[in-house]
VEXFIFI-68188 format. One record per residue: residue in one letter; x, y, z of N, C-alpha, C, O in turn. Coordinates in pm, 1 decimal. Atoms other than C-alpha are relative to their C-alpha. Example, Ala and Ser with C-alpha at 12.3 -4.5 7.8 and 13.67 -1.06 7.14 Angstrom:
% VEXFIFI-68188
+-------+----------+----------+----------+----------+----------+----------+----------+----------+----------+----------+----------+----------+
! lumse !       nX !       nY !       nZ !      caX !      caY !      caZ !       cX !       cY !       cZ !       oX !       oY !       oZ !
+-------+----------+----------+----------+----------+----------+----------+----------+----------+----------+----------+----------+----------+
!     A !     89.0 !   -119.0 !      0.0 !   1230.0 !   -450.0 !    780.0 !     90.0 !    120.0 !      0.0 !    193.6 !    118.1 !     66.5 !
!     S !    -82.0 !   -119.0 !     -6.0 !   1367.0 !   -106.0 !    714.0 !    -77.0 !    109.0 !     73.0 !    -26.1 !    219.8 !     89.9 !
+-------+----------+----------+----------+----------+----------+----------+----------+----------+----------+----------+----------+----------+
//
This chain:
% VEXFIFI-68188
+-------+----------+----------+----------+----------+----------+----------+----------+----------+----------+----------+----------+----------+
! lumse !       nX !       nY !       nZ !      caX !      caY !      caZ !       cX !       cY !       cZ !       oX !       oY !       oZ !
+-------+----------+----------+----------+----------+----------+----------+----------+----------+----------+----------+----------+----------+
!     Q !    -73.6 !   -110.9 !    -73.5 !   1454.0 !     67.0 !   -573.9 !   -131.5 !    121.4 !     42.7 !   -152.2 !    164.6 !    156.1 !
!     V !    129.4 !    -57.2 !    -38.6 !   1136.1 !    273.0 !   -586.5 !    -98.3 !    -76.9 !     37.6 !   -125.9 !   -184.7 !    -15.0 !
!     H !    126.5 !     66.2 !    -79.3 !    845.0 !    188.7 !   -362.9 !    -80.0 !     64.5 !     67.8 !    -19.3 !    159.0 !    118.2 !
!     L !     92.8 !    -43.8 !   -108.9 !    553.3 !    296.3 !   -153.9 !    -37.1 !    -88.4 !     80.8 !    -90.7 !   -194.8 !     49.9 !
!     V !     33.6 !     95.3 !   -117.3 !    514.6 !    159.3 !    178.4 !   -130.6 !     62.6 !     88.1 !   -130.9 !    159.8 !    163.5 !
!     E !     96.6 !    -25.4 !    -73.8 !    154.4 !    138.1 !    296.0 !    -30.0 !    -60.5 !    123.8 !     12.7 !   -170.6 !    158.4 !
!     S !     37.2 !     67.6 !   -142.0 !     21.5 !     74.8 !    620.6 !   -161.8 !     53.3 !     50.8 !   -220.0 !    140.1 !    -14.1 !
!     G !    141.5 !    -46.9 !    -64.9 !   -336.5 !    119.1 !    844.6 !   -105.4 !    -78.0 !    -56.7 !   -219.1 !    -45.4 !    -22.7 !
!     G !    117.5 !     69.8 !     22.7 !   -544.9 !   -138.0 !    675.1 !    -50.2 !    -79.5 !     92.4 !     22.5 !    -85.1 !    191.5 !
!     G !     51.0 !     86.6 !   -125.4 !   -746.1 !   -370.4 !    899.5 !   -164.3 !    -16.6 !    -44.4 !   -227.0 !     21.3 !   -143.3 !
!     S !    149.9 !      0.9 !     -4.0 !  -1095.4 !   -458.1 !    973.2 !    -86.2 !     82.7 !    102.5 !    -36.8 !    109.1 !    212.2 !
!     V !     66.2 !    -94.4 !    -78.6 !  -1377.4 !   -238.2 !   1121.7 !   -161.1 !    -18.1 !    -10.6 !   -202.1 !    -42.5 !   -124.1 !
!     Q !    107.2 !    -16.5 !     31.2 !  -1730.2 !   -232.0 !   1170.5 !    -78.6 !    101.5 !    -32.1 !    -57.6 !    208.4 !     25.3 !
!     P !     58.3 !   -133.0 !     62.2 !  -1969.7 !     -6.2 !    982.9 !    -19.4 !     97.0 !    105.6 !    -41.4 !     65.2 !    222.4 !
!     G !    -30.6 !   -123.9 !    -64.2 !  -1949.8 !    339.3 !   1107.9 !    132.1 !     34.1 !     90.2 !    147.9 !    127.8 !    168.4 !
!     G !   -127.0 !    -28.0 !    -76.0 !  -1585.6 !    278.4 !   1233.1 !     81.6 !    116.4 !    -93.9 !     33.5 !    180.8 !   -187.1 !
!     S !    -99.8 !    -62.4 !    104.4 !  -1273.7 !    463.6 !   1085.6 !    119.8 !    -58.8 !     11.3 !    141.3 !   -146.8 !     94.6 !
!     L !   -141.3 !     34.6 !     63.5 !   -934.7 !    408.7 !    960.0 !     85.6 !    105.5 !    -43.6 !     43.7 !    209.3 !    -94.8 !
!     R !   -101.3 !   -102.1 !     71.3 !   -634.0 !    591.0 !    864.6 !    108.5 !    -81.7 !    -80.8 !    165.9 !   -174.9 !    -24.5 !
!     L !    -95.7 !     53.2 !     97.7 !   -402.7 !    487.1 !    563.9 !    110.3 !     90.5 !     19.0 !     99.9 !    204.0 !     65.4 !
!     S !   -114.7 !    -72.1 !     24.8 !    -52.8 !    584.1 !    513.3 !     65.3 !    -19.4 !   -126.5 !     33.9 !   -121.5 !   -187.7 !
!     C !    -97.7 !     51.6 !    119.8 !    180.3 !    577.0 !    224.1 !     82.1 !     69.7 !     -8.7 !     54.5 !    185.0 !    -41.9 !
!     T !   -120.2 !    -73.6 !      9.1 !    540.1 !    678.7 !    235.3 !    112.4 !    -40.0 !   -117.6 !    181.7 !   -141.6 !   -114.1 !
!     P !    -98.8 !     26.0 !    112.8 !    753.6 !    695.8 !    -80.5 !    143.4 !    -25.1 !     40.0 !    198.6 !     23.5 !    138.7 !
!     S !   -120.3 !     19.6 !    -44.3 !   1074.7 !    563.6 !    -91.2 !    116.4 !     15.5 !   -133.2 !     98.5 !    -70.7 !   -219.3 !
!     G !    -85.3 !     25.3 !    118.7 !   1363.0 !    626.5 !   -364.4 !    -60.3 !     74.2 !   -123.2 !    -23.0 !     45.7 !   -237.0 !
!     I !     64.5 !    -83.5 !    108.4 !   1147.9 !    876.4 !   -572.3 !    113.9 !     66.6 !    -45.3 !    203.3 !    111.5 !     26.5 !
!     T !   -107.9 !    -97.8 !     63.2 !   1362.6 !   1046.3 !   -818.9 !    -42.4 !     94.9 !   -102.2 !     29.8 !    168.2 !   -169.8 !
!     F !     73.4 !    -96.0 !     85.8 !   1108.2 !   1224.7 !  -1009.2 !    -95.2 !    127.9 !     67.8 !   -121.7 !    124.4 !    187.9 !
!     S !     67.6 !   -122.9 !    -51.4 !    904.8 !   1569.7 !   -963.0 !   -156.8 !    -49.0 !     26.7 !   -231.9 !    -75.0 !    -67.3 !
!     I !    133.8 !     48.9 !    -36.3 !    583.9 !   1464.7 !   -795.2 !   -122.0 !     66.9 !    -45.5 !   -109.1 !    187.3 !    -23.4 !
!     D !     87.8 !    -61.5 !     53.0 !    270.1 !   1568.9 !   -943.6 !   -134.9 !     -1.0 !     47.2 !   -212.4 !     94.2 !     55.0 !
!     V !    141.2 !     10.3 !    -65.9 !    -27.9 !   1413.4 !   -793.7 !     30.1 !   -143.3 !     68.3 !    103.5 !   -230.5 !     21.9 !
!     Q !     -8.8 !    119.9 !   -106.1 !    -51.7 !   1146.3 !   -515.9 !   -142.0 !    -30.4 !     18.7 !   -228.0 !     56.5 !      4.3 !
!     G !    159.9 !     12.7 !      6.1 !   -386.5 !    955.1 !   -464.7 !      5.9 !   -156.7 !     63.2 !     98.9 !   -234.9 !     83.1 !
!     W !     44.6 !    138.9 !    -33.4 !   -563.4 !    653.3 !   -347.8 !    -94.0 !    -50.2 !    -82.1 !   -190.3 !     16.4 !   -120.3 !
!     Y !    102.9 !     77.2 !     88.1 !   -738.2 !    400.1 !   -552.2 !    -40.6 !   -147.1 !     79.6 !     26.2 !   -201.7 !    167.4 !
!     R !     25.8 !    137.4 !    -74.9 !   -932.9 !     69.3 !   -455.0 !    -71.3 !    -77.7 !    -90.1 !   -133.3 !    -27.1 !   -183.6 !
!     Q !     55.8 !    113.8 !    103.7 !  -1055.5 !   -247.1 !   -626.5 !    -59.1 !    -96.8 !    117.1 !      1.3 !   -150.2 !    210.2 !
!     A !     58.3 !    121.7 !    -73.6 !  -1309.8 !   -470.7 !   -470.9 !      4.9 !   -139.3 !    -97.8 !     42.0 !   -139.8 !   -215.2 !
!     P !      5.7 !    134.7 !    106.1 !  -1349.6 !   -843.1 !   -610.1 !   -123.5 !     43.1 !    -78.8 !   -224.9 !    101.5 !    -40.7 !
!     G !    114.7 !     -5.7 !    119.4 !  -1549.3 !   -842.1 !   -936.3 !    -29.6 !    154.1 !    -64.0 !   -116.9 !    175.6 !   -148.1 !
!     R !     13.7 !   -131.6 !      2.0 !  -1509.2 !   -461.5 !   -949.9 !    113.9 !     51.7 !    -78.7 !    219.6 !    -11.2 !    -74.7 !
!     D !   -150.8 !    -49.4 !     46.3 !  -1256.2 !   -226.9 !  -1163.1 !     48.0 !     61.6 !    108.3 !    -10.1 !     59.4 !    216.8 !
!     R !    -58.5 !    -73.4 !    -98.7 !  -1023.4 !    -23.5 !   -981.2 !    -55.9 !    163.8 !    -15.4 !    -78.8 !    217.5 !   -123.8 !
!     E !     62.9 !   -137.0 !    -20.9 !  -1152.4 !    318.8 !   -889.7 !     60.3 !    111.4 !     78.2 !    107.6 !     85.1 !    188.8 !
!     L !    -56.6 !   -131.6 !    -77.1 !  -1032.9 !    658.6 !   -771.0 !    -78.6 !      9.7 !    111.3 !   -198.1 !    -19.0 !    117.6 !
!     V !     70.1 !      1.4 !   -139.0 !  -1095.4 !    717.6 !   -412.8 !     36.7 !    153.1 !     24.6 !    -53.6 !    229.1 !     59.5 !
!     A !    -27.2 !   -150.3 !    -36.8 !   -907.0 !   1066.7 !   -367.9 !    125.7 !      2.8 !    -60.3 !    190.5 !    -98.3 !    -87.8 !
!     T !   -132.0 !    -76.8 !     59.4 !   -612.8 !   1266.3 !   -509.2 !     17.1 !    110.3 !     70.2 !    -71.9 !    173.6 !    127.0 !
!     I !    -15.2 !   -130.9 !    -42.1 !   -419.1 !   1542.1 !   -401.1 !    115.6 !     54.9 !    -90.5 !    209.4 !    -13.0 !   -132.1 !
!     T !    -85.7 !    -75.0 !     75.2 !   -235.2 !   1782.6 !   -586.8 !     66.8 !    123.4 !     73.7 !     -0.1 !    216.5 !    118.4 !
!     G !    -56.3 !   -113.5 !   -102.1 !     36.2 !   2011.3 !   -401.7 !    -44.2 !    -12.9 !    118.3 !    -40.5 !   -126.0 !    166.7 !
!     R !     54.7 !     47.1 !   -166.8 !   -112.1 !   2052.6 !    -43.5 !   -143.5 !     48.3 !     11.0 !   -196.4 !     60.0 !    121.6 !
!     S !    133.0 !    -48.0 !    -48.3 !   -448.5 !   2175.5 !    -90.3 !   -114.6 !     -5.2 !   -110.8 !   -222.8 !     50.9 !    -93.3 !
!     T !     82.6 !     24.6 !     85.1 !   -609.8 !   2064.6 !   -416.7 !    -41.2 !   -152.6 !    -19.8 !     30.9 !   -235.9 !    -74.8 !
!     M !     45.4 !    126.5 !    -33.9 !   -820.1 !   1761.6 !   -350.7 !    -83.7 !    -43.7 !   -100.5 !   -125.1 !     47.8 !   -171.8 !
!     N !    100.8 !     83.2 !     93.9 !  -1047.2 !   1509.9 !   -577.0 !    -45.3 !   -118.2 !     88.5 !     29.4 !   -190.7 !    154.2 !
!     Y !     34.0 !    118.6 !    -88.3 !  -1274.4 !   1264.8 !   -410.1 !   -120.9 !    -46.5 !    -96.2 !   -199.3 !     23.8 !   -159.9 !
!     A !    123.5 !     71.6 !     35.8 !  -1509.5 !   1004.9 !   -532.5 !   -109.7 !     67.7 !     61.3 !   -101.7 !    133.5 !    165.0 !
!     D !    112.9 !    -49.4 !    -74.1 !  -1867.4 !   1097.3 !   -487.1 !    -41.9 !    -88.1 !     98.3 !   -117.7 !    -42.4 !    183.9 !
!     S !     27.8 !     93.1 !    -97.3 !  -1901.6 !    790.1 !   -284.6 !     64.2 !     18.6 !    119.8 !     15.2 !    -35.7 !    218.9 !
!     V !    -65.7 !    -28.8 !   -115.4 !  -1671.3 !    903.6 !    -38.2 !     23.5 !    136.4 !     51.9 !     81.4 !    161.8 !    157.5 !
!     K !     34.6 !   -147.4 !    -47.9 !  -1738.7 !   1284.1 !    -32.2 !    -56.7 !      1.5 !    129.1 !   -156.5 !    -66.5 !    153.2 !
!     G !     64.8 !    -25.6 !   -143.0 !  -1799.3 !   1391.6 !    336.9 !     33.9 !    -75.0 !    103.6 !      8.7 !    -46.3 !    220.7 !
!     R !    -44.5 !    113.9 !    -78.5 !  -1633.9 !   1055.2 !    461.9 !    139.7 !     -4.1 !     12.4 !    202.1 !    -19.7 !    117.4 !
!     F !   -148.2 !     16.3 !     13.3 !  -1294.3 !   1051.7 !    333.1 !     73.8 !    134.4 !     20.1 !     -0.1 !    232.9 !     19.9 !
!     S !    -83.3 !   -107.3 !     -5.9 !  -1001.7 !   1316.2 !    376.7 !    154.7 !    -74.0 !    -28.0 !    203.9 !   -172.7 !     26.6 !
!     I !   -125.2 !      2.6 !     73.7 !   -674.9 !   1316.4 !    182.6 !     88.3 !    106.9 !     58.1 !     43.2 !    221.1 !     67.0 !
!     S !    -99.5 !   -105.2 !    -50.5 !   -374.4 !   1503.3 !    328.3 !    154.7 !    -54.7 !    -24.9 !    190.6 !   -172.3 !    -29.6 !
!     R !   -141.0 !     72.3 !      3.0 !     -1.4 !   1489.9 !    286.6 !    104.2 !     86.7 !     79.7 !     73.2 !    200.6 !    114.6 !
!     S !    -98.0 !    -49.4 !    -62.3 !    316.3 !   1576.2 !    455.7 !    110.5 !     65.0 !    -91.4 !    167.7 !    -16.3 !   -164.0 !
!     D !    -77.2 !    -79.0 !     80.1 !    536.9 !   1825.5 !    275.9 !    168.8 !    -57.7 !     31.3 !    255.0 !    -70.1 !    -55.7 !
!     T !   -142.9 !     27.3 !    -42.8 !    861.6 !   1717.4 !    465.6 !     35.8 !   -158.3 !    -46.4 !    145.4 !   -183.6 !    -96.3 !
!     T !    -18.4 !    153.8 !     49.3 !    832.5 !   1320.7 !    386.9 !    -76.7 !    -47.5 !   -136.7 !    -57.1 !   -157.9 !   -187.5 !
!     N !     95.5 !     31.8 !     98.0 !    579.5 !   1329.5 !    104.8 !    -87.3 !   -139.2 !     21.0 !   -122.7 !   -216.4 !    -68.1 !
!     T !    102.3 !     99.0 !    -17.1 !    365.9 !   1080.8 !    278.2 !   -117.6 !     68.4 !    -15.3 !   -127.4 !    191.0 !    -18.9 !
!     I !    113.6 !    -38.2 !     33.5 !     17.4 !   1083.3 !    217.6 !    -94.5 !    -80.0 !     98.8 !    -68.4 !   -191.6 !    143.9 !
!     Y !     65.0 !    113.0 !    -89.2 !   -261.8 !    968.1 !    433.7 !   -166.5 !     21.7 !    -63.7 !   -202.1 !    113.6 !   -137.5 !
!     L !    149.7 !      5.7 !     28.1 !   -658.2 !    878.9 !    390.9 !    -27.1 !    -32.9 !    150.9 !     12.7 !   -128.4 !    217.6 !
!     Q !     81.2 !     32.6 !   -124.5 !   -851.1 !    927.2 !    703.3 !   -154.7 !    -30.7 !    -57.7 !   -223.4 !     36.3 !   -134.9 !
!     M !    130.4 !     58.9 !     42.6 !  -1160.1 !    729.9 !    660.1 !    -99.1 !    -15.1 !    116.7 !    -90.1 !   -101.2 !    204.3 !
!     N !    123.9 !      7.3 !    -97.2 !  -1469.8 !    792.6 !    865.7 !   -135.7 !    -67.8 !    -32.7 !   -152.5 !    -97.5 !   -150.9 !
!     D !    122.3 !     56.3 !     28.7 !  -1811.3 !    644.4 !    878.2 !     15.4 !   -113.7 !   -106.0 !    -50.7 !   -101.1 !   -209.0 !
!     L !    -24.1 !     90.2 !     95.0 !  -1689.4 !    327.9 !    691.7 !   -166.7 !    -71.6 !    -26.7 !   -260.2 !    -58.0 !     52.2 !
!     K !     91.4 !     60.5 !     60.8 !  -1951.6 !    132.3 !    495.8 !     52.0 !   -148.6 !    -54.3 !    169.1 !   -171.1 !    -84.8 !
!     P !    -36.2 !    120.7 !     25.6 !  -1968.2 !   -231.4 !    409.6 !     48.3 !     12.8 !   -154.3 !    147.1 !    -52.6 !   -187.7 !
!     E !    -60.9 !    -45.8 !    126.4 !  -1924.6 !    -91.3 !     33.8 !    122.6 !     34.0 !    -30.8 !    174.9 !     21.1 !   -141.5 !
!     D !   -153.5 !    -47.6 !     -4.0 !  -1593.6 !     40.1 !    117.0 !    101.8 !   -114.3 !      2.7 !    222.3 !    -97.4 !    -15.7 !
!     T !    -92.6 !    111.9 !    -14.5 !  -1456.0 !   -300.0 !    158.0 !     73.8 !    -19.4 !   -153.4 !     21.7 !    -36.2 !   -263.7 !
!     A !    -85.4 !     22.3 !    162.8 !  -1149.8 !   -331.8 !   -116.8 !    125.8 !     15.4 !     39.7 !    160.5 !     64.9 !    147.0 !
!     M !   -157.4 !    -24.7 !      0.3 !   -803.8 !   -329.0 !   -153.5 !     35.8 !    121.3 !    -40.5 !    -10.7 !    161.6 !   -147.2 !
!     Y !    -17.7 !   -138.1 !     34.8 !   -655.8 !     18.5 !   -148.9 !    151.7 !     34.7 !    -38.8 !    242.8 !     27.1 !     43.6 !
!     Y !   -123.1 !    -50.9 !     87.1 !   -370.6 !    126.4 !   -351.3 !     50.8 !    130.3 !      3.4 !    -23.7 !    223.1 !    -28.1 !
!     C !    -31.6 !   -141.9 !    -16.4 !   -167.7 !    420.4 !   -296.6 !     95.5 !     25.2 !   -142.1 !    170.9 !    -60.6 !   -188.0 !
!     N !    -64.3 !    -36.3 !    145.0 !    -25.4 !    596.4 !   -632.6 !     56.8 !    149.0 !     17.5 !      2.3 !    247.0 !     68.3 !
!     V !   -101.9 !   -150.4 !     34.5 !    273.2 !    880.4 !   -713.6 !     -7.5 !     -8.5 !   -133.9 !     20.0 !   -112.9 !   -193.1 !
!     A !    -27.1 !     -9.3 !    152.4 !    249.5 !   1005.2 !  -1068.2 !     85.0 !    139.3 !     32.3 !     76.0 !    216.6 !    127.7 !
!     G !   -116.0 !   -123.0 !      4.6 !    547.2 !   1269.2 !  -1172.1 !     77.6 !      8.0 !   -117.9 !     94.5 !    -92.9 !   -186.5 !
!     R !   -134.1 !    -38.9 !    104.7 !    793.5 !   1393.1 !  -1416.5 !    121.0 !    -17.9 !      8.3 !    156.7 !    -14.0 !    126.0 !
!     K !   -131.7 !      4.3 !     -9.7 !   1144.1 !   1349.1 !  -1483.0 !     85.3 !     12.0 !   -141.5 !     62.7 !    -54.9 !   -242.3 !
!     G !    -79.2 !     -9.7 !    121.3 !   1406.3 !   1466.0 !  -1731.2 !    -40.1 !    106.8 !    -59.0 !   -130.4 !    174.9 !    -10.4 !
!     K !    -11.7 !   -119.9 !     89.9 !   1442.1 !   1726.1 !  -2001.0 !   -133.1 !      5.6 !    -66.3 !   -204.8 !    105.6 !    -68.8 !
!     S !    113.3 !     17.0 !     70.4 !   1165.9 !   1589.5 !  -2195.8 !   -138.5 !    -12.3 !     87.9 !   -246.1 !    -18.5 !     28.4 !
!     W !     57.9 !     14.3 !    -66.7 !    976.9 !   1558.9 !  -1872.7 !   -114.1 !   -144.9 !    -21.7 !   -237.2 !   -147.9 !    -22.9 !
!     D !     46.8 !    140.7 !      1.3 !    894.5 !   1188.6 !  -1907.4 !    -95.7 !    -38.9 !    119.9 !    -53.1 !     -7.7 !    231.1 !
!     R !     71.9 !     52.8 !    -89.8 !    604.7 !   1034.0 !  -1703.2 !     43.9 !    -93.8 !     67.0 !    124.6 !   -172.5 !     17.6 !
!     Y !    -32.3 !    137.3 !    -79.3 !    634.8 !    790.8 !  -1423.6 !   -147.4 !      3.3 !    110.3 !   -211.4 !     92.8 !    165.5 !
!     N !    123.8 !     34.8 !   -121.8 !    355.5 !    611.0 !  -1197.7 !     74.1 !   -113.6 !     60.3 !    141.9 !   -199.4 !      3.8 !
!     V !    -21.7 !    104.5 !   -116.2 !    421.4 !    411.6 !   -877.9 !    -77.3 !    -31.9 !     66.8 !   -142.3 !     58.9 !    118.7 !
!     W !    109.0 !     79.4 !    -82.2 !    201.4 !    167.1 !   -695.4 !     58.4 !    -46.2 !    114.7 !    175.8 !    -79.8 !    129.8 !
!     G !    -37.4 !     50.4 !   -142.9 !    194.0 !     70.9 !   -344.9 !    -36.7 !   -160.5 !    -19.9 !    -63.7 !   -212.5 !   -128.1 !
!     Q !     17.7 !    154.4 !     12.2 !    144.1 !   -304.5 !   -260.5 !   -150.0 !    -14.6 !     48.1 !   -178.5 !   -133.4 !     63.0 !
!     G !     88.9 !     19.3 !    -38.1 !   -197.5 !   -253.0 !   -146.2 !    -25.5 !    -50.4 !    128.5 !     40.8 !   -146.5 !    167.5 !
!     T !     39.6 !     46.4 !   -136.3 !   -362.0 !   -292.1 !    201.2 !   -159.2 !    -10.9 !     -2.1 !   -240.3 !     65.9 !    -53.8 !
!     Q !    149.3 !     34.8 !     14.8 !   -693.0 !   -466.0 !    261.9 !    -84.3 !     56.3 !    108.9 !    -56.9 !     32.6 !    226.5 !
!     I !    103.3 !    -67.1 !    -81.9 !   -989.8 !   -263.7 !    415.7 !   -115.5 !    -88.7 !    -25.9 !   -168.8 !   -111.1 !   -134.6 !
!     T !    117.5 !     73.6 !     -4.0 !  -1261.1 !   -485.4 !    540.5 !    -99.9 !     66.0 !     99.1 !    -68.0 !     74.0 !    217.7 !
!     V !     85.8 !    -40.0 !    -92.3 !  -1589.4 !   -322.7 !    680.0 !   -120.1 !   -106.0 !     -9.6 !   -182.3 !   -128.2 !   -113.5 !
!     S !    121.1 !    100.3 !    -32.6 !  -1853.9 !   -590.6 !    825.0 !    -54.2 !     35.0 !    139.5 !     -2.4 !    108.4 !    223.6 !
!     P !     41.4 !     -1.7 !   -155.8 !  -2076.0 !   -628.8 !   1127.2 !     98.0 !    -83.8 !     82.8 !     82.6 !    -94.4 !    204.5 !
+-------+----------+----------+----------+----------+----------+----------+----------+----------+----------+----------+----------+----------+
//
């Protein structure tokens, strides 16, 4: 029932731009943090960017100044604007939503299906 729908992946040349979208569906808990993570072949999953509320953002050092995360308050959709893409940005990108529910504030995490970003000449 609960899932995240990701879109916007694709292939681009170095220096190009892409924008990812992630729309939650069936979320029944209160959202605390939303973010994007990525995993390249042979590498660990790493944080790309997170957003808490509407104005608190956190970025990996490798993407600062190039990527921007934002969200829609009406739909809870989050976006990742990726500019000046580099070959090292090539990875599978995953959307994540974390939140709480219930009297005891049980924690929940939901992951998207992933979308491939390939940056090559």
